All heavy atoms as a GROMACS GRO file, in nm:
protein
  653
    1LYS      N    1   9.089   4.444   7.992
    1LYS     CA    2   9.185   4.343   7.955
    1LYS      C    3   9.280   4.396   7.847
    1LYS      O    4   9.399   4.371   7.848
    1LYS     CB    5   9.110   4.220   7.905
    1LYS     CG    6   9.197   4.100   7.897
    1LYS     CD    7   9.112   3.974   7.871
    1LYS     CE    8   9.202   3.854   7.869
    1LYS     NZ    9   9.129   3.733   7.845
    2MET      N   10   9.225   4.473   7.753
    2MET     CA   11   9.312   4.530   7.648
    2MET      C   12   9.404   4.637   7.704
    2MET      O   13   9.518   4.649   7.659
    2MET     CB   14   9.227   4.589   7.534
    2MET     CG   15   9.167   4.486   7.443
    2MET     SD   16   9.286   4.366   7.369
    2MET     CE   17   9.395   4.471   7.276
    3ALA      N   18   9.358   4.710   7.803
    3ALA     CA   19   9.444   4.811   7.864
    3ALA      C   20   9.563   4.742   7.933
    3ALA      O   21   9.678   4.788   7.923
    3ALA     CB   22   9.368   4.897   7.964
    4ALA      N   23   9.538   4.634   7.999
    4ALA     CA   24   9.646   4.557   8.065
    4ALA      C   25   9.744   4.506   7.959
    4ALA      O   26   9.866   4.510   7.980
    4ALA     CB   27   9.589   4.441   8.145
    5TRP      N   28   9.693   4.458   7.847
    5TRP     CA   29   9.779   4.411   7.739
    5TRP      C   30   9.866   4.527   7.687
    5TRP      O   31   9.985   4.511   7.662
    5TRP     CB   32   9.696   4.349   7.626
    5TRP     CG   33   9.778   4.297   7.514
    5TRP    CD1   34   9.838   4.177   7.505
    5TRP    CD2   35   9.812   4.367   7.393
    5TRP    NE1   36   9.905   4.163   7.386
    5TRP    CE2   37   9.893   4.280   7.315
    5TRP    CE3   38   9.781   4.493   7.342
    5TRP    CZ2   39   9.940   4.317   7.189
    5TRP    CZ3   40   9.831   4.529   7.218
    5TRP    CH2   41   9.910   4.442   7.145
    6CYS      N   42   9.804   4.643   7.670
    6CYS     CA   43   9.877   4.762   7.624
    6CYS      C   44   9.989   4.798   7.721
    6CYS      O   45  10.100   4.832   7.678
    6CYS     CB   46   9.781   4.878   7.604
    6CYS     SG   47   9.670   4.859   7.463
    7PHE      N   48   9.960   4.793   7.851
    7PHE     CA   49  10.065   4.822   7.950
    7PHE      C   50  10.179   4.721   7.940
    7PHE      O   51  10.295   4.757   7.952
    7PHE     CB   52  10.008   4.827   8.091
    7PHE     CG   53   9.944   4.958   8.125
    7PHE    CD1   54   9.807   4.965   8.148
    7PHE    CD2   55  10.017   5.074   8.132
    7PHE    CE1   56   9.747   5.086   8.179
    7PHE    CE2   57   9.959   5.196   8.164
    7PHE     CZ   58   9.824   5.202   8.185
    8GLN      N   59  10.145   4.594   7.917
    8GLN     CA   60  10.250   4.493   7.901
    8GLN      C   61  10.337   4.525   7.780
    8GLN      O   62  10.459   4.509   7.784
    8GLN     CB   63  10.189   4.353   7.885
    8GLN     CG   64  10.129   4.299   8.010
    8GLN     CD   65  10.061   4.164   7.988
    8GLN    OE1   66  10.026   4.126   7.877
    8GLN    NE2   67  10.044   4.090   8.096
    9MET      N   68  10.273   4.569   7.673
    9MET     CA   69  10.346   4.604   7.550
    9MET      C   70  10.444   4.718   7.573
    9MET      O   71  10.561   4.711   7.538
    9MET     CB   72  10.248   4.642   7.439
    9MET     CG   73  10.169   4.527   7.388
    9MET     SD   74  10.263   4.420   7.283
    9MET     CE   75  10.294   4.524   7.145
   10VAL      N   76  10.395   4.826   7.635
   10VAL     CA   77  10.484   4.942   7.655
   10VAL      C   78  10.592   4.912   7.758
   10VAL      O   79  10.705   4.962   7.743
   10VAL     CB   80  10.407   5.072   7.692
   10VAL    CG1   81  10.313   5.114   7.581
   10VAL    CG2   82  10.336   5.063   7.822
   11ASP      N   83  10.562   4.829   7.856
   11ASP     CA   84  10.666   4.790   7.951
   11ASP      C   85  10.771   4.705   7.884
   11ASP      O   86  10.890   4.724   7.904
   11ASP     CB   87  10.603   4.714   8.069
   11ASP     CG   88  10.520   4.802   8.161
   11ASP    OD1   89  10.532   4.926   8.152
   11ASP    OD2   90  10.442   4.746   8.240
   12PHE      N   91  10.729   4.614   7.799
   12PHE     CA   92  10.820   4.526   7.724
   12PHE      C   93  10.913   4.610   7.636
   12PHE      O   94  11.034   4.583   7.630
   12PHE     CB   95  10.741   4.428   7.638
   12PHE     CG   96  10.824   4.346   7.545
   12PHE    CD1   97  10.895   4.234   7.594
   12PHE    CD2   98  10.833   4.375   7.412
   12PHE    CE1   99  10.973   4.158   7.509
   12PHE    CE2  100  10.911   4.299   7.325
   12PHE     CZ  101  10.980   4.191   7.375
   13CYS      N  102  10.858   4.711   7.572
   13CYS     CA  103  10.936   4.796   7.480
   13CYS      C  104  11.003   4.914   7.550
   13CYS      O  105  11.071   4.995   7.486
   13CYS     CB  106  10.847   4.847   7.369
   13CYS     SG  107  10.781   4.718   7.263
   14LYS      N  108  10.980   4.926   7.682
   14LYS     CA  109  11.035   5.034   7.762
   14LYS      C  110  10.990   5.174   7.712
   14LYS      O  111  11.067   5.269   7.708
   14LYS     CB  112  11.189   5.026   7.766
   14LYS     CG  113  11.236   4.899   7.838
   14LYS     CD  114  11.385   4.894   7.848
   14LYS     CE  115  11.439   4.780   7.925
   14LYS     NZ  116  11.385   4.652   7.913
   15PHE      N  117  10.859   5.180   7.674
   15PHE     CA  118  10.802   5.307   7.638
   15PHE      C  119  10.738   5.370   7.762
   15PHE      O  120  10.718   5.302   7.862
   15PHE     CB  121  10.694   5.290   7.529
   15PHE     CG  122  10.748   5.248   7.395
   15PHE    CD1  123  10.677   5.159   7.316
   15PHE    CD2  124  10.869   5.297   7.346
   15PHE    CE1  125  10.723   5.122   7.191
   15PHE    CE2  126  10.915   5.259   7.222
   15PHE     CZ  127  10.843   5.172   7.143
   16ASN      N  128  10.700   5.495   7.749
   16ASN     CA  129  10.633   5.568   7.858
   16ASN      C  130  10.493   5.511   7.877
   16ASN      O  131  10.416   5.496   7.782
   16ASN     CB  132  10.626   5.716   7.820
   16ASN     CG  133  10.576   5.803   7.930
   16ASN    OD1  134  10.505   5.758   8.019
   16ASN    ND2  135  10.612   5.929   7.924
   17ARG      N  136  10.456   5.481   8.002
   17ARG     CA  137  10.325   5.426   8.030
   17ARG      C  138  10.212   5.524   7.998
   17ARG      O  139  10.098   5.483   7.975
   17ARG     CB  140  10.317   5.381   8.175
   17ARG     CG  141  10.414   5.265   8.201
   17ARG     CD  142  10.398   5.204   8.340
   17ARG     NE  143  10.329   5.076   8.315
   17ARG     CZ  144  10.246   5.021   8.400
   17ARG    NH1  145  10.220   5.080   8.515
   17ARG    NH2  146  10.187   4.906   8.373
   18GLU      N  147  10.243   5.652   7.993
   18GLU     CA  148  10.144   5.754   7.956
   18GLU      C  149  10.092   5.731   7.815
   18GLU      O  150   9.978   5.768   7.783
   18GLU     CB  151  10.204   5.894   7.969
   18GLU     CG  152  10.109   6.006   7.941
   18GLU     CD  153   9.999   6.022   8.046
   18GLU    OE1  154  10.018   5.978   8.160
   18GLU    OE2  155   9.895   6.077   8.008
   19THR      N  156  10.171   5.666   7.732
   19THR     CA  157  10.129   5.637   7.596
   19THR      C  158  10.007   5.548   7.594
   19THR      O  159   9.923   5.561   7.502
   19THR     CB  160  10.247   5.571   7.517
   19THR    OG1  161  10.360   5.661   7.523
   19THR    CG2  162  10.214   5.546   7.373
   20VAL      N  163   9.992   5.462   7.689
   20VAL     CA  164   9.871   5.377   7.698
   20VAL      C  165   9.749   5.463   7.725
   20VAL      O  166   9.642   5.441   7.666
   20VAL     CB  167   9.885   5.266   7.804
   20VAL    CG1  168   9.755   5.188   7.818
   20VAL    CG2  169   9.999   5.173   7.769
   21SER      N  170   9.764   5.564   7.808
   21SER     CA  171   9.651   5.655   7.835
   21SER      C  172   9.609   5.727   7.708
   21SER      O  173   9.489   5.742   7.680
   21SER     CB  174   9.689   5.758   7.942
   21SER     OG  175   9.716   5.693   8.063
   22VAL      N  176   9.707   5.769   7.629
   22VAL     CA  177   9.677   5.833   7.501
   22VAL      C  178   9.606   5.737   7.410
   22VAL      O  179   9.505   5.770   7.344
   22VAL     CB  180   9.806   5.887   7.438
   22VAL    CG1  181   9.781   5.940   7.297
   22VAL    CG2  182   9.871   5.995   7.524
   23ALA      N  183   9.655   5.612   7.403
   23ALA     CA  184   9.594   5.510   7.319
   23ALA      C  185   9.450   5.483   7.360
   23ALA      O  186   9.360   5.469   7.275
   23ALA     CB  187   9.676   5.382   7.322
   24MET      N  188   9.425   5.476   7.490
   24MET     CA  189   9.288   5.449   7.537
   24MET      C  190   9.195   5.568   7.505
   24MET      O  191   9.077   5.549   7.478
   24MET     CB  192   9.287   5.418   7.687
   24MET     CG  193   9.355   5.288   7.725
   24MET     SD  194   9.277   5.142   7.652
   24MET     CE  195   9.395   5.101   7.522
   25SER      N  196   9.251   5.687   7.504
   25SER     CA  197   9.173   5.805   7.462
   25SER      C  198   9.137   5.793   7.315
   25SER      O  199   9.021   5.819   7.277
   25SER     CB  200   9.254   5.932   7.489
   25SER     OG  201   9.184   6.044   7.439
   26TYR      N  202   9.233   5.754   7.232
   26TYR     CA  203   9.204   5.734   7.089
   26TYR      C  204   9.097   5.628   7.072
   26TYR      O  205   9.004   5.643   6.992
   26TYR     CB  206   9.329   5.690   7.013
   26TYR     CG  207   9.441   5.791   7.004
   26TYR    CD1  208   9.569   5.748   6.972
   26TYR    CD2  209   9.421   5.926   7.025
   26TYR    CE1  210   9.673   5.838   6.961
   26TYR    CE2  211   9.525   6.017   7.016
   26TYR     CZ  212   9.650   5.972   6.983
   26TYR     OH  213   9.756   6.060   6.972
   27LEU      N  214   9.111   5.517   7.144
   27LEU     CA  215   9.015   5.407   7.133
   27LEU      C  216   8.877   5.453   7.175
   27LEU      O  217   8.777   5.425   7.108
   27LEU     CB  218   9.061   5.287   7.217
   27LEU     CG  219   8.969   5.167   7.218
   27LEU    CD1  220   8.954   5.109   7.078
   27LEU    CD2  221   9.021   5.062   7.316
   28ASP      N  222   8.868   5.525   7.285
   28ASP     CA  223   8.739   5.572   7.335
   28ASP      C  224   8.672   5.664   7.231
   28ASP      O  225   8.551   5.651   7.206
   28ASP     CB  226   8.760   5.647   7.466
   28ASP     CG  227   8.629   5.686   7.531
   28ASP    OD1  228   8.541   5.599   7.543
   28ASP    OD2  229   8.614   5.805   7.572
   29ARG      N  230   8.749   5.751   7.171
   29ARG     CA  231   8.692   5.840   7.069
   29ARG      C  232   8.644   5.762   6.950
   29ARG      O  233   8.538   5.791   6.893
   29ARG     CB  234   8.796   5.944   7.028
   29ARG     CG  235   8.831   6.042   7.136
   29ARG     CD  236   8.940   6.134   7.090
   29ARG     NE  237   9.000   6.200   7.203
   29ARG     CZ  238   9.079   6.306   7.193
   29ARG    NH1  239   9.104   6.358   7.074
   29ARG    NH2  240   9.129   6.362   7.300
   30PHE      N  241   8.722   5.660   6.909
   30PHE     CA  242   8.681   5.578   6.794
   30PHE      C  243   8.553   5.503   6.826
   30PHE      O  244   8.463   5.492   6.742
   30PHE     CB  245   8.792   5.479   6.759
   30PHE     CG  246   8.750   5.377   6.658
   30PHE    CD1  247   8.725   5.415   6.525
   30PHE    CD2  248   8.731   5.247   6.693
   30PHE    CE1  249   8.685   5.323   6.430
   30PHE    CE2  250   8.690   5.152   6.599
   30PHE     CZ  251   8.667   5.191   6.468
   31LEU      N  252   8.541   5.450   6.947
   31LEU     CA  253   8.423   5.371   6.985
   31LEU      C  254   8.297   5.455   6.984
   31LEU      O  255   8.185   5.402   6.975
   31LEU     CB  256   8.443   5.305   7.120
   31LEU     CG  257   8.550   5.198   7.127
   31LEU    CD1  258   8.570   5.148   7.269
   31LEU    CD2  259   8.523   5.084   7.031
   32CYS      N  260   8.309   5.588   6.990
   32CYS     CA  261   8.194   5.676   6.988
   32CYS      C  262   8.145   5.706   6.844
   32CYS      O  263   8.041   5.767   6.827
   32CYS     CB  264   8.227   5.807   7.059
   32CYS     SG  265   8.247   5.788   7.236
   33THR      N  266   8.222   5.662   6.746
   33THR     CA  267   8.185   5.685   6.606
   33THR      C  268   8.094   5.574   6.556
   33THR      O  269   8.079   5.471   6.621
   33THR     CB  270   8.308   5.695   6.514
   33THR    OG1  271   8.370   5.565   6.510
   33THR    CG2  272   8.407   5.798   6.564
   34THR      N  273   8.037   5.593   6.440
   34THR     CA  274   7.951   5.493   6.379
   34THR      C  275   8.032   5.364   6.354
   34THR      O  276   7.985   5.254   6.384
   34THR     CB  277   7.893   5.544   6.246
   34THR    OG1  278   7.822   5.666   6.272
   34THR    CG2  279   7.796   5.445   6.186
   35ALA      N  280   8.150   5.376   6.300
   35ALA     CA  281   8.235   5.259   6.273
   35ALA      C  282   8.274   5.192   6.405
   35ALA      O  283   8.284   5.070   6.412
   35ALA     CB  284   8.358   5.301   6.195
   36GLY      N  285   8.296   5.270   6.507
   36GLY     CA  286   8.337   5.217   6.636
   36GLY      C  287   8.230   5.137   6.704
   36GLY      O  288   8.258   5.047   6.783
   37LYS      N  289   8.104   5.164   6.673
   37LYS     CA  290   7.995   5.089   6.735
   37LYS      C  291   8.001   4.941   6.697
   37LYS      O  292   7.963   4.855   6.774
   37LYS     CB  293   7.861   5.150   6.697
   37LYS     CG  294   7.846   5.290   6.759
   37LYS     CD  295   7.707   5.342   6.752
   37LYS     CE  296   7.694   5.485   6.796
   37LYS     NZ  297   7.755   5.525   6.917
   38LYS      N  298   8.055   4.912   6.578
   38LYS     CA  299   8.072   4.774   6.536
   38LYS      C  300   8.176   4.705   6.624
   38LYS      O  301   8.166   4.587   6.657
   38LYS     CB  302   8.116   4.766   6.390
   38LYS     CG  303   8.010   4.812   6.293
   38LYS     CD  304   8.063   4.807   6.150
   38LYS     CE  305   7.962   4.870   6.057
   38LYS     NZ  306   8.015   4.878   5.919
   39ALA      N  307   8.277   4.780   6.664
   39ALA     CA  308   8.383   4.724   6.748
   39ALA      C  309   8.333   4.688   6.888
   39ALA      O  310   8.380   4.593   6.949
   39ALA     CB  311   8.500   4.823   6.760
   40VAL      N  312   8.234   4.760   6.934
   40VAL     CA  313   8.177   4.731   7.066
   40VAL      C  314   8.107   4.594   7.061
   40VAL      O  315   8.105   4.522   7.161
   40VAL     CB  316   8.078   4.842   7.108
   40VAL    CG1  317   8.004   4.806   7.233
   40VAL    CG2  318   8.152   4.973   7.126
   41LEU      N  319   8.052   4.559   6.946
   41LEU     CA  320   7.977   4.435   6.934
   41LEU      C  321   8.060   4.314   6.892
   41LEU      O  322   8.015   4.202   6.903
   41LEU     CB  323   7.863   4.455   6.833
   41LEU     CG  324   7.763   4.568   6.868
   41LEU    CD1  325   7.664   4.589   6.755
   41LEU    CD2  326   7.692   4.535   6.998
   42ASP      N  327   8.178   4.340   6.838
   42ASP     CA  328   8.262   4.232   6.786
   42ASP      C  329   8.398   4.233   6.855
   42ASP      O  330   8.475   4.328   6.838
   42ASP     CB  331   8.278   4.250   6.635
   42ASP     CG  332   8.351   4.137   6.568
   42ASP    OD1  333   8.446   4.079   6.627
   42ASP    OD2  334   8.316   4.105   6.451
   43ARG      N  335   8.430   4.130   6.930
   43ARG     CA  336   8.553   4.122   7.006
   43ARG      C  337   8.678   4.136   6.921
   43ARG      O  338   8.772   4.205   6.956
   43ARG     CB  339   8.557   3.993   7.085
   43ARG     CG  340   8.678   3.979   7.173
   43ARG     CD  341   8.675   3.850   7.249
   43ARG     NE  342   8.796   3.840   7.329
   43ARG     CZ  343   8.807   3.766   7.433
   43ARG    NH1  344   8.708   3.694   7.475
   43ARG    NH2  345   8.920   3.762   7.499
   44LYS      N  346   8.679   4.070   6.805
   44LYS     CA  347   8.796   4.074   6.716
   44LYS      C  348   8.820   4.215   6.666
   44LYS      O  349   8.933   4.264   6.665
   44LYS     CB  350   8.776   3.977   6.599
   44LYS     CG  351   8.901   3.965   6.513
   44LYS     CD  352   8.885   3.847   6.418
   44LYS     CE  353   8.998   3.841   6.318
   44LYS     NZ  354   9.119   3.778   6.364
   45ILE      N  355   8.715   4.285   6.626
   45ILE     CA  356   8.729   4.424   6.580
   45ILE      C  357   8.772   4.512   6.696
   45ILE      O  358   8.854   4.602   6.677
   45ILE     CB  359   8.598   4.473   6.515
   45ILE    CG1  360   8.565   4.392   6.390
   45ILE    CG2  361   8.607   4.622   6.481
   45ILE    CD1  362   8.430   4.422   6.330
   46PHE      N  363   8.718   4.488   6.816
   46PHE     CA  364   8.758   4.569   6.932
   46PHE      C  365   8.908   4.551   6.959
   46PHE      O  366   8.980   4.650   6.983
   46PHE     CB  367   8.677   4.528   7.054
   46PHE     CG  368   8.715   4.603   7.178
   46PHE    CD1  369   8.669   4.732   7.199
   46PHE    CD2  370   8.801   4.549   7.272
   46PHE    CE1  371   8.704   4.804   7.312
   46PHE    CE2  372   8.840   4.620   7.385
   46PHE     CZ  373   8.792   4.748   7.405
   47GLN      N  374   8.954   4.428   6.959
   47GLN     CA  375   9.097   4.403   6.987
   47GLN      C  376   9.184   4.470   6.881
   47GLN      O  377   9.285   4.533   6.913
   47GLN     CB  378   9.126   4.254   6.988
   47GLN     CG  379   9.070   4.185   7.111
   47GLN     CD  380   9.088   4.034   7.105
   47GLN    OE1  381   9.102   3.975   6.997
   47GLN    NE2  382   9.087   3.971   7.221
   48LEU      N  383   9.145   4.458   6.754
   48LEU     CA  384   9.222   4.520   6.648
   48LEU      C  385   9.221   4.672   6.661
   48LEU      O  386   9.323   4.739   6.640
   48LEU     CB  387   9.167   4.478   6.509
   48LEU     CG  388   9.244   4.526   6.388
   48LEU    CD1  389   9.390   4.478   6.393
   48LEU    CD2  390   9.177   4.479   6.263
   49SER      N  391   9.109   4.729   6.700
   49SER     CA  392   9.098   4.873   6.724
   49SER      C  393   9.188   4.919   6.835
   49SER      O  394   9.256   5.021   6.824
   49SER     CB  395   8.953   4.912   6.755
   49SER     OG  396   8.867   4.874   6.652
   50ALA      N  397   9.193   4.842   6.944
   50ALA     CA  398   9.280   4.876   7.057
   50ALA      C  399   9.429   4.867   7.017
   50ALA      O  400   9.507   4.955   7.054
   50ALA     CB  401   9.252   4.785   7.175
   51MET      N  402   9.462   4.765   6.941
   51MET     CA  403   9.599   4.751   6.895
   51MET      C  404   9.640   4.866   6.802
   51MET      O  405   9.750   4.919   6.810
   51MET     CB  406   9.619   4.617   6.825
   51MET     CG  407   9.607   4.500   6.919
   51MET     SD  408   9.600   4.340   6.836
   51MET     CE  409   9.763   4.334   6.761
   52THR      N  410   9.548   4.905   6.716
   52THR     CA  411   9.574   5.016   6.625
   52THR      C  412   9.588   5.147   6.702
   52THR      O  413   9.675   5.229   6.669
   52THR     CB  414   9.460   5.026   6.523
   52THR    OG1  415   9.452   4.902   6.453
   52THR    CG2  416   9.485   5.136   6.423
   53ALA      N  417   9.506   5.167   6.802
   53ALA     CA  418   9.516   5.288   6.884
   53ALA      C  419   9.651   5.293   6.954
   53ALA      O  420   9.715   5.400   6.959
   53ALA     CB  421   9.402   5.291   6.987
   54LEU      N  422   9.697   5.181   7.006
   54LEU     CA  423   9.827   5.175   7.072
   54LEU      C  424   9.938   5.204   6.971
   54LEU      O  425  10.030   5.282   6.998
   54LEU     CB  426   9.850   5.041   7.141
   54LEU     CG  427   9.987   5.026   7.210
   54LEU    CD1  428  10.002   5.131   7.323
   54LEU    CD2  429  10.005   4.887   7.266
   55TYR      N  430   9.931   5.141   6.856
   55TYR     CA  431  10.031   5.161   6.752
   55TYR      C  432  10.039   5.312   6.713
   55TYR      O  433  10.149   5.368   6.705
   55TYR     CB  434   9.997   5.077   6.628
   55TYR     CG  435  10.088   5.104   6.513
   55TYR    CD1  436  10.216   5.051   6.506
   55TYR    CD2  437  10.045   5.182   6.406
   55TYR    CE1  438  10.300   5.075   6.398
   55TYR    CE2  439  10.128   5.208   6.298
   55TYR     CZ  440  10.254   5.152   6.295
   55TYR     OH  441  10.338   5.180   6.189
   56THR      N  442   9.924   5.372   6.697
   56THR     CA  443   9.920   5.516   6.661
   56THR      C  444   9.977   5.602   6.773
   56THR      O  445  10.055   5.695   6.747
   56THR     CB  446   9.774   5.556   6.630
   56THR    OG1  447   9.724   5.473   6.526
   56THR    CG2  448   9.767   5.702   6.588
   57ALA      N  449   9.940   5.574   6.898
   57ALA     CA  450   9.990   5.653   7.010
   57ALA      C  451  10.144   5.638   7.020
   57ALA      O  452  10.213   5.737   7.047
   57ALA     CB  453   9.924   5.607   7.140
   58ILE      N  454  10.194   5.519   7.000
   58ILE     CA  455  10.338   5.499   7.005
   58ILE      C  456  10.407   5.575   6.891
   58ILE      O  457  10.509   5.644   6.912
   58ILE     CB  458  10.373   5.348   6.998
   58ILE    CG1  459  10.334   5.281   7.128
   58ILE    CG2  460  10.520   5.326   6.969
   58ILE    CD1  461  10.341   5.129   7.126
   59LYS      N  462  10.350   5.565   6.773
   59LYS     CA  463  10.409   5.632   6.657
   59LYS      C  464  10.418   5.784   6.677
   59LYS      O  465  10.515   5.849   6.635
   59LYS     CB  466  10.327   5.599   6.533
   59LYS     CG  467  10.393   5.639   6.404
   59LYS     CD  468  10.321   5.579   6.285
   59LYS     CE  469  10.399   5.611   6.161
   59LYS     NZ  470  10.344   5.547   6.043
   60ILE      N  471  10.317   5.840   6.741
   60ILE     CA  472  10.312   5.985   6.760
   60ILE      C  473  10.392   6.031   6.882
   60ILE      O  474  10.457   6.136   6.877
   60ILE     CB  475  10.166   6.032   6.771
   60ILE    CG1  476  10.095   6.012   6.637
   60ILE    CG2  477  10.156   6.178   6.816
   60ILE    CD1  478   9.946   6.033   6.643
   61ASN      N  479  10.390   5.954   6.990
   61ASN     CA  480  10.442   6.002   7.118
   61ASN      C  481  10.578   5.942   7.162
   61ASN      O  482  10.632   5.988   7.260
   61ASN     CB  483  10.340   5.975   7.229
   61ASN     CG  484  10.216   6.055   7.207
   61ASN    OD1  485  10.217   6.176   7.215
   61ASN    ND2  486  10.107   5.988   7.175
   62GLU      N  487  10.625   5.843   7.095
   62GLU     CA  488  10.752   5.780   7.136
   62GLU      C  489  10.863   5.809   7.033
   62GLU      O  490  10.834   5.826   6.916
   62GLU     CB  491  10.732   5.629   7.149
   62GLU     CG  492  10.635   5.588   7.260
   62GLU     CD  493  10.685   5.620   7.400
   62GLU    OE1  494  10.806   5.640   7.419
   62GLU    OE2  495  10.601   5.626   7.491
   63PRO      N  496  10.986   5.813   7.081
   63PRO     CA  497  11.097   5.842   6.990
   63PRO      C  498  11.127   5.729   6.892
   63PRO      O  499  11.186   5.751   6.788
   63PRO     CB  500  11.217   5.866   7.084
   63PRO     CG  501  11.179   5.796   7.211
   63PRO     CD  502  11.032   5.798   7.220
   64GLU      N  503  11.087   5.608   6.926
   64GLU     CA  504  11.106   5.492   6.839
   64GLU      C  505  10.972   5.441   6.793
   64GLU      O  506  10.874   5.443   6.866
   64GLU     CB  507  11.181   5.381   6.912
   64GLU     CG  508  11.323   5.420   6.952
   64GLU     CD  509  11.392   5.306   7.025
   64GLU    OE1  510  11.364   5.188   6.991
   64GLU    OE2  511  11.472   5.336   7.115
   65VAL      N  512  10.970   5.388   6.674
   65VAL     CA  513  10.847   5.333   6.616
   65VAL      C  514  10.842   5.183   6.640
   65VAL      O  515  10.943   5.115   6.629
   65VAL     CB  516  10.839   5.363   6.466
   65VAL    CG1  517  10.715   5.303   6.405
   65VAL    CG2  518  10.842   5.514   6.441
   66MET      N  519  10.726   5.132   6.673
   66MET     CA  520  10.706   4.989   6.687
   66MET      C  521  10.662   4.934   6.550
   66MET      O  522  10.568   4.985   6.491
   66MET     CB  523  10.599   4.961   6.792
   66MET     CG  524  10.572   4.817   6.814
   66MET     SD  525  10.446   4.791   6.937
   66MET     CE  526  10.542   4.796   7.084
   67GLU      N  527  10.732   4.835   6.505
   67GLU     CA  528  10.698   4.776   6.375
   67GLU      C  529  10.565   4.704   6.382
   67GLU      O  530  10.535   4.634   6.479
   67GLU     CB  531  10.807   4.676   6.333
   67GLU     CG  532  10.942   4.741   6.304
   67GLU     CD  533  10.937   4.830   6.181
   67GLU    OE1  534  10.868   4.797   6.084
   67GLU    OE2  535  11.003   4.935   6.184
   68PRO      N  536  10.480   4.717   6.278
   68PRO     CA  537  10.354   4.643   6.275
   68PRO      C  538  10.376   4.491   6.286
   68PRO      O  539  10.295   4.422   6.348
   68PRO     CB  540  10.293   4.676   6.139
   68PRO     CG  541  10.358   4.808   6.102
   68PRO     CD  542  10.495   4.806   6.164
   69ARG      N  543  10.488   4.443   6.235
   69ARG     CA  544  10.521   4.302   6.247
   69ARG      C  545  10.532   4.258   6.392
   69ARG      O  546  10.489   4.150   6.430
   69ARG     CB  547  10.652   4.273   6.171
   69ARG     CG  548  10.696   4.132   6.170
   69ARG     CD  549  10.821   4.120   6.088
   69ARG     NE  550  10.872   4.253   6.060
   69ARG     CZ  551  10.985   4.282   6.004
   69ARG    NH1  552  11.065   4.190   5.966
   69ARG    NH2  553  11.024   4.409   5.983
   70LEU      N  554  10.589   4.345   6.479
   70LEU     CA  555  10.606   4.314   6.620
   70LEU      C  556  10.468   4.302   6.686
   70LEU      O  557  10.442   4.210   6.761
   70LEU     CB  558  10.693   4.417   6.691
   70LEU     CG  559  10.706   4.401   6.842
   70LEU    CD1  560  10.773   4.268   6.875
   70LEU    CD2  561  10.787   4.516   6.901
   71ILE      N  562  10.383   4.400   6.660
   71ILE     CA  563  10.249   4.398   6.720
   71ILE      C  564  10.173   4.274   6.672
   71ILE      O  565  10.107   4.206   6.750
   71ILE     CB  566  10.171   4.525   6.688
   71ILE    CG1  567  10.236   4.644   6.757
   71ILE    CG2  568  10.024   4.514   6.730
   71ILE    CD1  569  10.169   4.776   6.733
   72ALA      N  570  10.182   4.244   6.543
   72ALA     CA  571  10.114   4.126   6.491
   72ALA      C  572  10.169   3.999   6.559
   72ALA      O  573  10.091   3.910   6.597
   72ALA     CB  574  10.133   4.116   6.339
   73GLY      N  575  10.298   3.993   6.580
   73GLY     CA  576  10.358   3.876   6.645
   73GLY      C  577  10.314   3.863   6.789
   73GLY      O  578  10.287   3.752   6.838
   74LEU      N  579  10.303   3.974   6.857
   74LEU     CA  580  10.260   3.972   6.996
   74LEU      C  581  10.112   3.948   7.013
   74LEU      O  582  10.065   3.921   7.125
   74LEU     CB  583  10.302   4.102   7.066
   74LEU     CG  584  10.454   4.121   7.081
   74LEU    CD1  585  10.484   4.259   7.135
   74LEU    CD2  586  10.513   4.014   7.171
   75SER      N  587  10.037   3.953   6.905
   75SER     CA  588   9.896   3.920   6.910
   75SER      C  589   9.873   3.768   6.908
   75SER      O  590   9.758   3.722   6.905
   75SER     CB  591   9.818   3.987   6.795
   75SER     OG  592   9.844   3.920   6.673
   76LYS      N  593   9.982   3.695   6.906
   76LYS     CA  594   9.977   3.548   6.907
   76LYS      C  595   9.906   3.493   6.786
   76LYS      O  596   9.827   3.398   6.793
   76LYS     CB  597   9.915   3.495   7.037
   76LYS     CG  598   9.991   3.535   7.160
   76LYS     CD  599   9.927   3.485   7.285
   76LYS     CE  600  10.006   3.537   7.404
   76LYS     NZ  601   9.942   3.505   7.529
   77GLY      N  602   9.930   3.556   6.673
   77GLY     CA  603   9.877   3.507   6.546
   77GLY      C  604   9.733   3.547   6.519
   77GLY      O  605   9.676   3.507   6.416
   78ALA      N  606   9.673   3.626   6.603
   78ALA     CA  607   9.535   3.668   6.584
   78ALA      C  608   9.522   3.766   6.466
   78ALA      O  609   9.417   3.771   6.401
   78ALA     CB  610   9.476   3.729   6.710
   79TYR      N  611   9.628   3.844   6.442
   79TYR     CA  612   9.622   3.949   6.338
   79TYR      C  613   9.752   3.948   6.259
   79TYR      O  614   9.857   3.916   6.310
   79TYR     CB  615   9.600   4.087   6.402
   79TYR     CG  616   9.481   4.089   6.490
   79TYR    CD1  617   9.492   4.080   6.627
   79TYR    CD2  618   9.354   4.096   6.436
   79TYR    CE1  619   9.382   4.079   6.709
   79TYR    CE2  620   9.241   4.093   6.517
   79TYR     CZ  621   9.258   4.084   6.654
   79TYR     OH  622   9.147   4.082   6.735
   80SER      N  623   9.740   3.993   6.134
   80SER     CA  624   9.860   4.003   6.048
   80SER      C  625   9.904   4.149   6.042
   80SER      O  626   9.834   4.238   6.091
   80SER     CB  627   9.828   3.955   5.908
   80SER     OG  628   9.734   4.043   5.844
   81GLU      N  629  10.019   4.173   5.986
   81GLU     CA  630  10.071   4.309   5.970
   81GLU      C  631   9.973   4.398   5.895
   81GLU      O  632   9.957   4.517   5.927
   81GLU     CB  633  10.203   4.311   5.892
   81GLU     CG  634  10.320   4.261   5.966
   81GLU     CD  635  10.444   4.267   5.880
   81GLU    OE1  636  10.479   4.376   5.832
   81GLU    OE2  637  10.505   4.162   5.857
   82THR      N  638   9.912   4.344   5.792
   82THR     CA  639   9.823   4.424   5.706
   82THR      C  640   9.692   4.461   5.773
   82THR      O  641   9.631   4.558   5.738
   82THR     CB  642   9.796   4.351   5.573
   82THR    OG1  643   9.736   4.223   5.602
   82THR    CG2  644   9.921   4.333   5.492
   83GLU      N  645   9.651   4.379   5.870
   83GLU     CA  646   9.526   4.410   5.941
   83GLU      C  647   9.551   4.530   6.033
   83GLU      O  648   9.470   4.610   6.060
   83GLU     CB  649   9.476   4.292   6.025
   83GLU     CG  650   9.419   4.183   5.937
   83GLU     CD  651   9.366   4.067   6.020
   83GLU    OE1  652   9.448   3.997   6.079
   83GLU    OE2  653   9.244   4.051   6.023
   0.00000   0.00000   0.00000
């Protein structure tokens, strides 16, 4: 479900869809860590982790940066910019 949301985000912003693959790779690596194991058990932490992975992948791989405010807004109020 989060991967589908990520694809919607990159399509909306007209970014390369390959960026979602990079983000999912980041997320997968994070989930294998001790801190990431908490995300597997908590939906809110998992969603925030996926959003952070997408933000990071966009920041590194795209010519334009997505503002944290935009991602927070698209989360439908679930997260703030600072989270």
